[in-house]
C-alpha positions as CSV (number, residue, x, y, z in Angstrom):
1,M,-0.1,-0.1,0.0
2,T,1.1,3.5,-1.0
3,S,1.3,6.5,1.1
4,L,-1.4,7.7,-0.8
5,D,-3.5,4.7,-0.1
6,K,-3.0,5.0,3.5
7,P,-6.1,6.1,5.8
8,T,-5.9,9.3,7.1
9,S,-5.6,9.1,10.8
10,D,-7.9,10.8,13.0
11,T,-5.6,13.0,14.5
12,D,-4.4,14.5,10.9
13,Q,-8.0,14.9,10.0
14,S,-8.8,16.9,13.1
15,H,-5.6,19.2,12.3
16,R,-7.0,19.9,8.8
17,T,-10.4,20.9,9.9
18,D,-9.4,22.5,13.0
19,P,-11.0,25.7,13.1
20,R,-7.7,27.4,14.9
21,H,-5.8,26.3,12.4
22,T,-7.9,27.8,9.7
23,G,-8.4,31.0,11.6
24,G,-4.3,31.2,11.9
25,R,-4.1,30.7,7.9
26,H,-6.9,33.2,7.4
27,A,-5.4,35.7,9.7
28,A,-1.7,35.1,8.0
29,Q,-3.4,35.8,4.7
30,Q,-5.1,38.9,5.5
31,D,-1.8,40.2,7.2
32,A,-0.1,39.4,3.8
33,E,-2.6,41.2,2.0
34,S,-2.5,44.2,4.4
35,K,1.4,44.3,3.9
36,T,0.8,44.1,-0.2
37,V,-1.4,46.8,-0.4
38,T,0.5,49.1,2.2
39,E,3.5,48.6,-0.1
40,A,1.7,49.5,-3.2
41,A,0.0,52.5,-1.7
42,L,3.6,53.7,-0.3
43,F,5.0,53.5,-4.0
44,E,2.2,55.2,-5.3
45,A,2.5,58.1,-3.0
46,F,6.2,58.4,-3.1
47,G,6.6,57.7,-6.5
48,G,8.4,54.3,-6.4
49,V,11.8,53.7,-7.9
50,R,11.1,56.0,-10.8
51,G,10.3,59.1,-8.2
52,M,13.6,58.2,-6.9
53,V,15.6,58.6,-10.1
54,E,13.9,61.6,-10.9
55,T,14.8,63.0,-7.4
56,V,18.4,62.1,-7.9
57,L,19.1,62.6,-11.5
58,P,19.1,66.4,-11.7
59,G,21.3,67.0,-8.7
60,L,23.5,64.3,-9.6
61,L,24.3,65.7,-13.4
62,F,24.9,69.1,-11.5
63,V,27.6,67.6,-9.4
64,T,29.2,65.8,-12.0
65,I,29.4,68.2,-14.5
66,F,30.8,71.0,-12.1
67,T,33.2,68.8,-10.9
68,I,34.4,68.2,-14.2
69,N,34.7,71.7,-15.7
70,K,33.6,74.0,-12.6
71,N,31.1,75.6,-14.9
72,L,28.0,76.9,-13.0
73,N,26.1,77.9,-16.2
74,A,26.7,74.3,-17.7
75,S,26.0,72.6,-14.6
76,A,22.6,74.4,-14.1
77,I,21.5,74.0,-17.8
78,A,22.2,70.6,-17.8
79,A,20.2,69.8,-14.6
80,L,17.2,72.2,-15.6
81,A,17.2,70.4,-18.9
82,V,16.9,66.7,-17.6
83,S,14.2,67.8,-15.4
84,L,12.0,69.0,-18.3
85,V,12.6,66.0,-20.1
86,L,11.5,64.0,-17.3
87,V,8.3,65.7,-17.1
88,V,7.9,65.3,-21.1
89,V,8.3,61.8,-20.9
90,R,5.8,61.4,-18.3
91,L,3.6,63.5,-20.5
92,I,4.0,61.3,-23.5
93,R,3.3,58.3,-20.9
94,R,0.1,60.1,-19.5
95,D,1.8,59.0,-16.3
96,T,1.3,61.3,-13.0
97,V,3.7,64.1,-13.2
98,K,3.6,65.4,-9.8
99,H,6.8,64.1,-8.9
100,A,8.5,65.6,-11.8
101,F,6.9,68.8,-11.8
102,S,8.2,69.1,-7.9
103,G,11.5,68.0,-9.3
104,V,11.8,70.9,-11.9
105,F,10.6,73.5,-9.6
106,G,13.2,72.3,-7.1
107,V,15.8,72.8,-9.7
108,A,14.3,75.8,-11.0
109,F,14.8,77.5,-7.5
110,G,18.1,75.7,-7.3
111,V,19.5,77.5,-10.5
112,L,17.9,80.7,-9.5
113,F,19.7,80.8,-6.3
114,A,23.0,79.9,-7.4
115,K,22.7,82.5,-10.4
116,M,21.7,85.3,-7.9
117,T,24.6,84.7,-5.4
118,G,27.1,83.0,-8.2
119,D,28.2,80.3,-5.6
120,A,27.4,76.7,-7.2
121,K,26.9,75.4,-3.8
122,D,23.5,77.4,-3.3
123,F,21.9,75.0,-6.1
124,Y,21.2,72.9,-3.1
125,L,20.1,75.6,-0.7
126,P,16.4,75.8,-1.4
127,G,16.3,71.9,-1.0
128,M,17.8,71.7,2.0
129,L,15.6,74.7,3.6
130,Y,12.6,72.7,2.2
131,T,13.5,69.5,4.0
132,L,14.2,71.5,7.1
133,G,10.8,72.5,6.8
134,L,9.6,69.5,6.0
135,S,10.6,67.9,9.0
136,V,9.3,70.7,11.4
137,A,5.7,70.0,9.5
138,Y,6.1,66.2,10.4
139,I,7.1,66.8,14.0
140,A,4.6,69.7,14.4
141,T,1.7,67.7,13.1
142,A,2.3,64.5,14.7
143,A,2.4,66.6,17.8
144,A,-0.7,68.4,17.3
145,G,-2.8,64.8,16.6
146,V,-3.1,65.5,12.8
147,P,0.2,63.7,11.6
148,L,1.3,64.9,8.0
149,I,1.9,61.5,7.0
150,G,-1.8,60.5,7.4
151,L,-3.0,63.4,5.3
152,I,-0.6,62.6,2.5
153,L,-1.7,58.8,2.7
154,G,-5.1,59.0,3.7
155,P,-6.4,59.8,0.2
156,V,-4.1,57.0,-1.1
157,F,-5.7,54.4,0.9
158,K,-9.5,55.8,0.3
159,E,-9.9,56.3,3.8
160,N,-9.5,60.2,3.5
161,L,-9.5,61.6,7.4
162,S,-11.8,59.0,8.7
163,W,-8.5,57.5,10.8
164,R,-9.0,60.8,12.9
165,T,-12.2,59.7,14.6
166,R,-13.2,56.4,13.8
167,N,-9.7,54.4,13.4
168,P,-7.7,55.0,16.5
169,G,-5.0,52.2,15.5
170,R,-4.3,53.9,12.2
171,K,-4.0,57.7,13.7
172,K,-1.5,55.9,16.4
173,A,0.4,54.4,13.5
174,Y,0.3,57.7,11.1
175,T,1.7,59.6,14.4
176,K,4.6,56.8,14.8
177,A,5.3,57.2,10.9
178,S,5.0,61.3,11.0
179,Y,7.7,61.5,14.0
180,A,9.9,59.1,12.3
181,W,10.1,61.2,8.9
182,G,10.4,64.2,10.7
183,F,13.4,63.1,13.1
184,I,15.4,61.2,9.8
185,L,15.0,64.5,7.9
186,L,16.1,66.5,11.1
187,A,18.8,64.2,11.2
188,K,19.8,64.7,7.7
189,C,19.7,68.4,8.2
190,A,22.0,68.2,11.1
191,I,24.7,67.1,8.7
192,L,24.1,69.0,5.6
193,F,23.7,72.8,7.2
194,P,27.3,72.4,8.9
195,L,28.7,71.1,5.6
196,Y,27.2,73.8,3.7
197,W,29.4,76.2,5.4
198,W,32.4,74.1,5.9
199,A,33.0,71.8,2.5
200,D,33.4,73.0,-0.9
201,T,31.0,72.7,-3.7
202,T,32.0,69.2,-5.1
203,Q,32.1,67.7,-1.6
204,F,29.2,69.1,-0.5
205,G,27.4,68.0,-3.6
206,W,28.6,64.7,-3.6
207,V,27.7,64.0,-0.1
208,L,24.3,65.3,-0.2
209,I,23.6,63.3,-3.4
210,A,24.5,60.3,-1.2
211,L,22.1,61.2,1.3
212,K,19.3,61.6,-1.2
213,I,18.0,57.9,-0.8
214,P,19.1,56.2,2.2
215,P,17.0,58.2,4.7
216,F,14.1,58.3,2.3
217,L,14.2,54.5,2.3
218,L,14.5,54.4,5.9
219,A,11.7,56.5,6.3
220,V,9.6,54.9,3.8
221,Y,10.3,51.3,5.4
222,L,9.1,52.5,9.1
223,T,6.2,53.5,7.6
224,W,5.4,50.1,6.0
225,I,5.9,48.8,9.2
226,F,3.7,51.0,11.5
227,L,0.7,50.9,8.9
228,A,1.2,47.0,8.3
229,K,0.6,46.4,11.9
230,A,-2.2,49.1,12.2
231,P,-5.7,48.0,11.7
232,P,-7.0,48.2,7.9
233,P,-8.5,51.6,6.7
234,I,-11.8,52.3,6.5
235,D,-12.7,52.7,2.6
236,V,-14.9,55.8,2.9
237,F,-15.5,55.9,-1.0
238,A,-17.3,52.5,-0.9
239,E,-19.2,53.8,2.1
240,M,-20.7,56.4,0.1
241,E,-21.2,54.4,-2.8
242,A,-23.3,51.9,-0.7
243,E,-25.1,54.6,1.2
244,E,-25.7,56.2,-2.4
245,Q,-27.0,52.7,-3.5
246,A,-29.3,52.3,-0.4
247,E,-30.7,55.8,-1.2
248,K,-31.6,54.6,-5.0
249,E,-33.2,51.7,-3.6
250,R,-35.3,53.6,-1.2
251,K,-36.6,56.1,-3.6
252,A,-37.3,52.8,-5.9
253,Q,-39.3,51.4,-3.4
254,A,-41.2,54.5,-2.2
255,A,-42.0,55.1,-6.1
256,A,-43.3,51.6,-6.5
257,A,-45.4,52.0,-3.2
258,V,-46.9,55.2,-4.3
259,R,-47.9,53.5,-8.0
260,D,-49.1,50.2,-6.6
261,P,-50.2,51.0,-2.9
262,E,-52.1,48.0,-2.6
263,A,-48.7,45.7,-3.4
């Protein structure tokens, strides 16, 4: 008799049908699905790999060209040109352009600052000031009970602001994530601002490029950890659609009652 022909023992059968095991598998599946949904939403919100490339490429091109020929005009024109190309590519592909446009504005302000002062290092100053302001905003909104990361991700998860009053577990996760973003960006500023005064343009530029992605990835990872362990979002759009459908059905029943009161 082969192993396939052997009768199943009561122990094996009870193991298969034990609701505790079924419940455990179901919980594990839900947890995996929650993590997948959270990961996809974070990629959508922060632009994913492509968004990171669009963030790094203009500054990388600027510091590379300036390192080679010390020409501010050539470096600035190249950085601005590649930013515009990235926007055009997104427009042609009909993709979302918010990350590319934010890159163009950032580069444009950097070029303006550098041209006004004549110091190529000032190309990076607007981005540094923006990072500092963003870190303060993350920390301040978290302390105020309206964490910025929740305002950013709420629409992505189709929960809008329902987490503020109806989902305390997610509010707590958003608060933790906002604090994480704030302190990570603040630590980045604590490194960059002293270097802005002490280092030369090329040294400072390469350090800044090196610090573009790792802090961002750390903040996104911590956000993913916090949200993956939080309760699922409340889909307010689905709730509104259900309410609209129920209202249509009530109106249809009322109209039918008017047409046929004896029904």
